[in-house]
N, C-alpha and C positions, 0 to 999 in steps of 0.2 A: 315792345312799348312804342308807340310815332314823337318823335323827336318836339310833335306842340303838346305832349300828355302834360299837364301839369308837376305830377311825382316823378317823372321823368327828365321836366328842370330842374325839381331840387335834386334829386341823387346827382345829376352834373358838377353844381353847386356845391352840394358837403363836399366828395370823390375831391373836384378843383381844391377845395378849403383845404381838404387834407393832404394835398399833394405838395401844395403851394406851405404851407406848413402852422398852417392861421391854432388859435391854443386852440384846445377839447375847449375850456371852457365859451371861448366866443359863439365858436362853434354852432354848440347846443343847446345856444339861444332862445332856439329856433323848437325846440324842443315845448310837446303841448300841442304843437300844431299840427292837427292829421296828416297833411300833405309830406310835408318836414318827417313823420315819426314814418310814413310805411318809405321815405327814401331810404330813411336811416337802417330798417331794416332789411330793405331789397341788400342792400349795399353790404350787409353781414350776411342776411340769404344766399349773394349771390360769392363772397370772395372776394369782394371787392378791397374793404377791408379787417382791418387784424387788430388783438388789441382792441375788443371791445365787450360787455359782457353787457345784453340786455334782457331786459323783461315786463314783464306788465303786472301791476299790484290793482289787488279787488277791485280800481274800480273801472279798471282797462286802462290806465295812463301808463306809460308806455318808459320805461325805466332803464340811463343808459350809464355805463361807470366803463372806466380802461381799471383793464389790467395792463398792473405790471411800468405803467406809465407807453406799454406799448404797441397806442393808436400810430397808427401808418395806414397808408395805401400798399395792397398787395400786388405782386406782377398783373395778376389778374385786372383788377381798375384800373389801371396808368391803362392797361391792354385799351382798356374801355372805352376810354377815356379819349386814346390814337385813333379812333375810329368816327368819334367824335368832331363834328365843325364845331370850335367854339371860339 
């Protein structure tokens, strides 16, 4: 993804906030925004974060829950961020 891509920007923001230790509740305030939702899905599918369970309800809206309070950045997520100019 190019750096100017809105999903890429949302993904980086999501990972930075996760690494910084922002609360899950505060980070998820953007849930429902299609760009943010895609960024969360990518972060989980690429293995950049752990401790999240995602799904979609019948209406198509993304749902995100923490698993045992273990929501955190993975080494792969940290490596991805280190390759970006922040």
